[in-house]
N, C-alpha and C positions, 0 to 999 in steps of 0.2 A: 360171634359177637361185634357188634358195630359200636366202634371206640368215637371219640373227638378226633383223637389225630391219632397220626400213625407214629408221631414221634412226639415226647416231650422232655425235652432239655433241662436241669436243674442245674445250674450255674452258667454265669455269659461272662466266663477267662476263656482264655485261649483255643482252650481244648471242645469245650460245649459251644461256642460259636463256630469254630470251622466246622463241627458235624452238624451243626442244624444248617448251618447255611449250605452245606454241598449234600443233603440229603433234600432239601425242598429245592432247590437250584437244579441238579444236577438229577435226582432218583425222582424229582414231583411229589415226592411226598408232604403231606400234611404236618406242618410242623409247629409247635410253641417251645417258646424258651421262659425259663423266668429265672430274673436276677431279682435278688432283693437291695443291693448293695449299688454298684455302677458298673454299666457295660466295659467291658477290658481284665475283669480278674485281679490277681495279683500282678501281673507282669507289667500292666499299662498303668494303671490304678498307684500303685504301691511296693513295685519292685522294678523291674529291669529297666524299663524306660525311665522314670524320675530318676532312678538310680545312676543309671548311664552319663543322666544329664548332671547330674552332681560329680560324676566323675570328670568330665569335660570340664564343671565350673571350678574344681579345686587343685586340675592340673596347671591352673595359670598363676599359683601362689609362688611358683619357680621363675616365672618369665621373666621378669626384672634382672635376675641375677644372670639368666643364661642370655638374654640381650646385650647385657653388658660387657657380658666374656666374647660375644659377637661382634664388639666395637660400638652399640648403640649407646650412644654417653646419656640421653636424654630418656633413655628407656622409662615409665611407669607406669604400670598398671592402676596406682591407686588402693584404696581398700577394698574388700567385697562386700557389695549392698544387699543382704538376704533380701528384704522386703521385693527389690527390681529383681532378683532370681525367683524370688517365690512367685510372685504374678505372672511373668513369663510362664513359667512351670504349671501353676494352675489352666491356665490358658492352653498351654500345648497338650495338657491332658485330657480338658474339655475337647479340645479338635479330633483328639484320636478316640475317643468315648463315640463321638459324633459319627465317626467313620463307622464303627464296628455296627451304630444302630441303622448306620444307612444302608452297608451291606445287608444286613440282616433283614431289612423288609424290604430293600430292593427282592432280594431272594425269596419272599414271600413268609418268611417266618413271623409268625404273632408274639407279642413280647409283652410280657406282663412283670411288671416294674414290683414283686413281693415274693416273698419267701415263699419256698416251696416243701412240701412234706410229704412222704410214703402214707397212703391211708393201706395200700395193700400193693399186689402186685403188679397192677395197671389203671393205679387213681393216684394221682396227685389232687392236693388240699394245698390253696392259698391262703396266705394273709390276709387275704382281702375278702377270704369270705366262699371261694369259688371252687368247686371242685370238677375236675376233667378225670377223663381216662384215656388210655393211650396204650395203642399195640405194644410199642418200646419205649420205654423210659432211661435216658442217658444220666447218670452221674455224675457232674462234672464240677463239685463245688471247690475246689482246690483245698489248702491248710493255710493253717494260722501261725502266728509264733506260740511259741510255748516258756513262760518263765515258771520257772519253780513257786513252791509256795515258802517261804522264810517270813519271819520278823522284817519288816518293813517291804515286802516285795511291792504293795499296794504303791509303793513311792516311785517305783521304776517306769519307763517307759520301752515300747519294743521299734523295731523298723518303722513298722505303722505310723509310725507317731512321727518320725521324724520329718516329714514332708510337709506335717500341719502346723508344725513350731512358728510361731509368731515371730520371734526372735532368735537366732543363736547361742547356746550357753556359753560362756566364756572357759567353762572345764567339763568335762565331760567321762565317765566310766562307761567303757563296754565291757560287758564280760559274756564271753565266749570266745571260741577260738575256730568257729567255722567261717566257711566263705563271707556269711553276711556279716557277723561280728568284724572280719579283718577289713571286708572292703569301706563301712562306713567309718573305723577307725581312719582307714589312709582321708577318705573324703572330710571329714570333720576334720581334720590335723590340716590336710591341705587348704581348707578353708580359716584355717587360724585359731581353731579351739584347741586349746588345749588338752591331749586324749589322753587318756590312760585305759589301757587294756587288760584283763585278765582272764586267764585260760587255766583252768585245775587239770588241765592234761600236762603232757612232759612235751610236746610242740604243737604250735598251732596247725589248722589245715588236715587233721588228722583225714585217711584217707586218698590222700595226695602223694606223691611221690616222695619220700622222705629227702632227698635231697635238695629236690624242688623247695620244699616246704622250709626246708631249715634256709634257702636263702635268700626266701622271701622276708622271715624272721628278721635277717641278718640288715636286710636294705630297710626294711620300715621302722624298725629300731633307730637306724642312720636317719631316717628321715624323721625323725620327733617323735614316734610315736612309743609310749613308756610303757613295752610290753612286760607283762610278768605271766610267766608260766608256774604251773605249780601254785595257784594261787585261786581263792574261791573264798566269794563272801560269805559273813556268817550273818551281818543285821545291817540294817540301814535304819538310820535315825534322822530326822529332821529338825534341824536348830534355827537358829538366827544367821549361821553362817552358812547353810547350805542344807547338805545331806551330808550326814556322817555315815562313812562307809567302815565297819569293822571287817578284817578278814582274817584268814587262817595265817598268813604270812607276817604278821606285823605292821606291813603295809597301809593301814588305817589314815585316812582321809577325808578332806571338805572335797566335794562335786558339787557341781551348779545341777547336774542332771546326771541318772543312771539308767543308761540305755542295755536290757539285757537282749543277747541274741542267742541264745541255746536250743536253738532247734525250733523247727516246727512240725504239727502235727494235723492230722486229716480231721477235714472240715465234717464230724460225721456224725457230733453231738446232734441232739433233738432233731434228727430226720425222718423219723419213723418208721425208721429199717429195722425193727423188733417187730412191725406189724408185715416183714416179707419174707424172712429168712434169708435175708441177703447174709450173708457171711462177715465178720470182722476180723482184722488181724490182732495182733496184742497190743500195737499203738494206736488200733482204733481204725486202721487202714482198710479200705475195702478190697474180701478176695477178690480176685478175678482169674481167669484162663490165660490164654496166649492170644484170644481174640477180644479182650476186656467183658468177655460174659461173666456173670457172678453167677451163683449158685440157684438164682432164680430164670430160670431162661427169658423172661421178658426182660430184665432188667440189665445194663450195664452200666461200667464207671471206667471214664479216662481222666489221666491227669495228676495231678499230687495227691488227688484223696486216694489215690491207688499204692501209694509209695510206693514206684517202681523205679525211674529216675524222675526225678524231680528238675525238669528243665521245660520250660515254654515250648521248644519247638519240639521234643518228644511230646507232649500232648498235641500238639497241633496232628503228628504223624499217628495217633491212637486215636483222633477225634476222623483223620480219614479214614484210616483202616476200618475203624466200625462201619463208618457209610459202606463201604466197597464190601463187605462181607455181611452186612444184615440189607441193602437195600439195592447192592447191585446183582447180589447172591456171587460175590466172589469171597471167599471165607480168605483174610488177610490178616497178618502176624503184622506190628508194628515192630519194624528192625531196632534193637534193643542193645543190637552188639556196636563196637567202637562207634560210639555216640562223645564226639569232642565236647569239652566244655573249657572257660575261661574264668579266672578268678579277676575280678577291676580292682586290684590291689594297687599300689604304686610303689613298683613297675606291675605290672599283669602277669600273672598266671594261664599259660594255655598249655593244655594236657589233651592228649588223645592217647586211647588204649592201655595197656599193663604199666603199670608201677614197675620200680626195679626189682622191689619186695614183690611182688605179684608173680613177676615173669619167672625169676630163679627160684618159686617156691615149684613152679611147672615145668623146670626145662634147663639143661644148661645156656647160659646166653655170654653177650659180648655185651659190653655198655660205653658207646661213647660220651665224652660228656666235654664241657669247656666253657669255661669262665673268662668272661673279659671284659672289659670299658667300649663300651661304644662309641663311634667317630664321632656323633654328634655332642653327646653328654661329658666325652673324654674333653674335646675343644672346649667345654665350659669349664673345665674343672671339677665335673662332678666327680664323687667317688662309684656311683653307680654302676654296676657290675650284671652285662646278661650273661644268662645260664643256657644253652643249648643242649639238649642230651636225648638222645637215639638209645634205644632198649632191642639186641637184636638176636635174635635165634640162632646159634651156631649148628645148629642141623637144617633147618630150611633156608636161613638168610633173609628172613621176610624181619621185618620190623614191625614190632611188637608193640612200641609204645615210643611216643614222643614227647617233650616237655620243654616249655620255652619261658624262661622271664625274662622280660624284658617291657620297657613302654612299646604298648601297642602288642602284646603278646596273643591277646584274641583275636584280633587280625590274621596274624603269622599261621594259627593252629589250623583255622579253617580251612586254609590250603593244603596244611601239610596233613589234614585229615583225609582229605580225599585218596593222595598217596597210599596212605596207610590204610584204609576203608578197601582200597583195590590188592591189597596184599604187595605192594614192593617190599622188596627187598633192596638190604645196603646196597648191594652194586646198581641197582636202578637209583639210587641217589647219587651214589659215586657218578655215574654216568653224565649225570644231568651238568651240565653247566652252570658255573657259579654267577650269579648277578654280583656287580661288583660296582661301590663297595655299599654293600648292605649287611644288617645284621644278619639274616637267613641265610646267608652264603656259609656261614659255619655248618648248615647240615649238611651240606653236601661237599664239604674238603676235611672232615671231619675221618684220616684215615685208618688210625692206629688205635686198638680200644684203648680205654682210660682203664679199664678192667675186666676181667671174665669172672661168673659165679656160675 
């Protein structure tokens, strides 16, 4: 059968763009890509990149006090100008999107600014009315924020909407306890918004190391976020004072805005997958094997739409592995083991490997943990406390996990992840000479276990 394209990619996020570009430029494939919104996907347009720029902006809120503590008597950064920041943010996102489009075009990928839906295992139909066939189809449409249905849910916003606000609210309730909720609670708090956070569970950041998540929660509260756990919204009503939120614990209050960050779901609705035989999981995720292939041999999927590890670098690796498998004849599995991650709260949480709870279920372990005031913030008389933690196998001495709570923990964990990924032992860490004075020297100077389990 003759096809219009060797590969048709649905979705212009990081995973789809990487796969399409590599298939065209390195394998010589005839490739098309359809994106209904903006090139770059969640990460570039409404996720990692704009969020991290907001993290940077929000971190300056304490600069005046810190500078005065270090002797700068006339230090003043004034007040935060949201319209100024937003204009620069929009320009930066436009620049990045243009880079994505330019690189695809240079590789020879044909771009369609349209929504694509599946007709059958080899055919896609665009919202423009055009229909194309492809030998292989890659679905990389990502995910979207999930908001539960309740009385007043239509009055809420999500993380997608934050970047498009014309002005910042004076007060906001953020509902959720995952990394997105916690990050935006810290960001908006740093930008001068009065932030309240509700989470229905017992502690925020479920799935992360218990000691680390407790440490983050304490520091977030100390920095001004009014965090309530074991608390959920019952209903929201709009009146002349704003949005009145009635909750399960009696902390009823008015807010200017309510943002829900209660998880994300794969974007598989209305894709026409029912026409193909592609299998979906309980949450709507596309079921794939280790090579990102679905139950239909011609259809593959990568990234958040598969709900494996929902991180941009993982989607990029999956896209590259797909090209190696399908177009270079080298069956390649994307490596999902020991993937490091960071939560950009204030302070940040960086993590790689097992939590203490996961590790002690597997085998006897030693835990090395230290909490202390960092030199820079201690001198400024801030109460922030750094946490460094290693989880070590008693039998093999291999470092099973590393967890850091500190300013710039995301930068630190990237380097620690190399050692953990290589299978470094505690003795390898011990043999490493410390860089002094730094926060991370603690990782190589903790000699006595805090506890065993």
